[in-house]
C-alpha positions as CSV (number, residue, x, y, z in Angstrom):
1,P,-16.4,10.2,5.2
2,S,-13.5,7.9,5.6
3,P,-10.8,7.8,2.2
4,P,-11.8,5.2,-0.2
5,P,-9.6,1.3,-0.3
6,S,-6.5,1.8,-1.6
7,P,-6.7,-0.1,-5.1
8,K,-4.9,-3.6,-5.2
9,V,-1.5,-1.3,-7.6
10,D,-0.7,2.5,-6.5
11,C,-0.8,3.4,-10.5
12,E,1.9,6.5,-10.4
13,S,0.9,10.0,-13.0
14,S,4.1,11.6,-14.0
15,H,3.9,15.1,-12.6
16,G,4.0,16.4,-15.9
17,D,0.6,14.6,-16.8
18,R,-1.0,15.6,-12.7
19,R,-0.1,19.4,-13.9
20,N,-3.0,18.7,-16.4
21,G,-4.9,16.7,-14.8
22,L,-4.6,13.9,-16.0
23,Y,-4.3,11.2,-13.3
24,Q,-3.7,7.2,-13.6
25,Q,-6.1,4.9,-11.2
26,Y,-6.3,1.0,-10.1
27,N,-8.9,-0.6,-12.9
28,E,-8.7,-4.2,-13.1
29,E,-11.0,-4.6,-16.5
30,C,-7.2,-2.6,-17.7
31,A,-5.2,-6.1,-16.2
32,Q,-7.5,-8.3,-18.4
33,S,-6.0,-10.0,-22.0
34,E,-8.0,-8.9,-23.9
35,G,-11.3,-6.4,-24.7
36,V,-10.0,-3.7,-22.1
37,P,-11.1,-0.6,-21.6
38,G,-9.2,3.1,-23.2
39,G,-7.3,5.1,-21.4
40,C,-5.1,1.6,-19.8
41,T,-1.3,1.6,-19.7
42,N,0.9,-0.7,-19.5
43,D,1.2,-1.0,-15.9
44,L,-1.2,-4.0,-15.2
45,G,-4.2,-2.8,-14.2
46,C,-3.0,1.0,-15.0
47,Q,-5.2,3.2,-17.0
48,F,-5.3,7.1,-16.9
49,C,-7.5,9.1,-15.6
50,S,-9.4,12.9,-15.9
51,I,-9.9,15.7,-13.2
52,E,-13.6,17.6,-13.5
53,G,-12.8,21.6,-14.7
54,S,-8.8,19.9,-16.2
55,G,-7.3,20.4,-20.0
56,T,-8.2,16.5,-19.6
57,D,-11.6,16.3,-18.9
58,N,-13.4,16.3,-22.8
59,G,-14.6,13.1,-22.2
60,D,-11.5,10.9,-23.7
61,F,-10.7,9.3,-20.5
62,D,-12.9,8.3,-17.3
63,R,-13.6,11.0,-14.9
64,C,-11.0,9.3,-11.4
65,T,-12.3,7.7,-8.7
66,G,-12.2,9.0,-5.1
67,W,-9.3,7.0,-4.0
68,V,-6.8,9.7,-6.9
69,C,-8.6,12.7,-4.9
70,E,-7.7,11.0,-1.5
71,K,-4.1,10.1,-2.6
72,Y,-3.1,13.5,-3.9
73,S,-5.8,16.0,-1.9
74,I,-7.7,17.4,-5.0
75,T,-11.1,17.2,-6.0
76,G,-13.3,16.7,-9.0
77,C,-12.8,13.1,-9.0
78,H,-15.9,10.5,-8.5
79,G,-17.9,11.5,-6.0
80,V,-15.3,13.9,-4.2
81,K,-17.4,17.3,-5.8
82,L,-15.2,20.2,-7.0
83,N,-13.9,22.4,-5.0
84,A,-11.9,25.8,-6.0
85,K,-11.0,27.6,-3.1
86,S,-9.2,24.0,-1.9
87,E,-7.6,23.8,-4.7
88,I,-5.4,26.0,-3.6
89,E,-1.9,23.8,-2.6
90,K,-1.8,22.5,0.8
91,A,0.8,21.3,1.9
92,E,1.4,18.2,4.1
93,V,3.8,16.1,6.3
94,G,2.8,13.1,5.9
95,D,4.8,10.2,7.0
96,C,7.4,12.2,5.6
97,K,10.0,12.4,8.4
98,A,13.5,13.3,8.6
99,D,16.7,11.3,11.4
100,V,17.1,13.7,14.5
101,G,19.8,15.5,13.2
102,N,18.0,17.0,10.8
103,R,15.4,18.2,12.8
104,N,17.2,19.5,14.9
105,A,19.5,21.7,12.9
106,G,15.8,23.1,11.2
107,R,15.8,20.6,8.1
108,H,12.2,18.5,8.2
109,T,10.2,17.3,5.8
110,F,7.0,17.2,3.5
111,V,5.1,15.6,0.9
112,D,5.6,16.4,-1.9
113,W,4.7,13.5,-5.4
114,A,6.8,15.5,-7.8
115,C,9.9,13.8,-5.8
116,S,8.7,10.2,-6.9
117,D,8.3,10.8,-10.6
118,D,11.0,10.1,-13.5
119,E,11.0,13.5,-15.1
120,G,11.2,17.0,-13.3
121,I,12.5,16.2,-9.8
122,P,12.3,19.5,-7.7
123,S,15.7,19.7,-5.1
124,A,15.4,18.5,-2.1
125,C,13.7,14.8,-2.9
126,Q,14.6,13.1,0.4
127,T,14.4,9.4,-2.0
128,P,14.4,11.1,-5.8
129,G,12.1,9.1,-8.1
130,K,11.3,6.6,-5.5
131,G,9.1,8.5,-2.3
132,P,7.2,11.9,-1.9
133,C,8.9,13.3,0.9
134,R,10.8,16.6,0.1
135,F,13.6,18.1,2.6
136,C,12.9,21.9,3.8
137,V,14.1,24.2,6.2
138,L,13.0,26.4,8.4
139,K,13.3,30.5,8.5
140,N,15.6,30.3,11.3
141,G,17.3,26.9,9.9
142,Q,21.2,28.0,8.1
143,P,20.3,27.9,4.5
144,M,20.0,25.5,2.5
145,T,20.9,25.6,-1.9
146,G,17.3,24.6,-3.7
147,W,15.3,24.0,-0.2
148,P,12.2,25.6,0.6
149,V,10.7,27.3,3.8
150,C,9.3,24.9,5.3
151,P,5.6,24.7,4.6
152,H,3.2,25.7,7.7
153,A,2.1,22.1,8.0
154,V,5.0,21.1,9.1
155,C,5.6,23.4,11.9
156,K,1.5,22.3,13.4
157,K,3.3,18.5,12.8
158,W,6.1,19.8,15.5
159,D,4.4,22.4,17.3
160,L,7.1,25.0,16.6
161,P,6.3,28.3,16.2
162,A,4.1,29.5,13.0
163,K,6.7,31.9,12.3
164,Q,9.4,29.3,11.7
165,C,7.0,28.3,8.3
166,L,4.8,29.6,5.8
167,K,1.8,31.1,6.5
168,H,0.3,28.2,4.1
């Protein structure tokens, strides 16, 4: 199946909210001047939503749309059945890309949505608070304080020996 179309507004929930199963999605009804549904935020068109089986899945918030699950590589949204086995954190490279100098030195990037938050930003984010890319180092690269070892997805993307990255 193809991913759902992108919404008009890319609503962004905090890392802490996401950790508890609370996300944000676009809902055009939230952009109205009156009669807006529950869970709408101050951002025009954004609405809090919950993931099936999370602590916030108690009827207070609408179930998240498939677009939220696609964006964050999770399950438990409308049309995306909850799959606990697939919820084991899988890293991806996405559009993240380190420059040639960094790659030649064993430093790469991968998607870590916590880097795009305004709170609790982890170390090694490429553009802290603005984008989801985080630097990592290969096992044979020069260790960098606070930088994680690259996930398997990095070795796969750049056709590097699997032993240079984590197994997952």
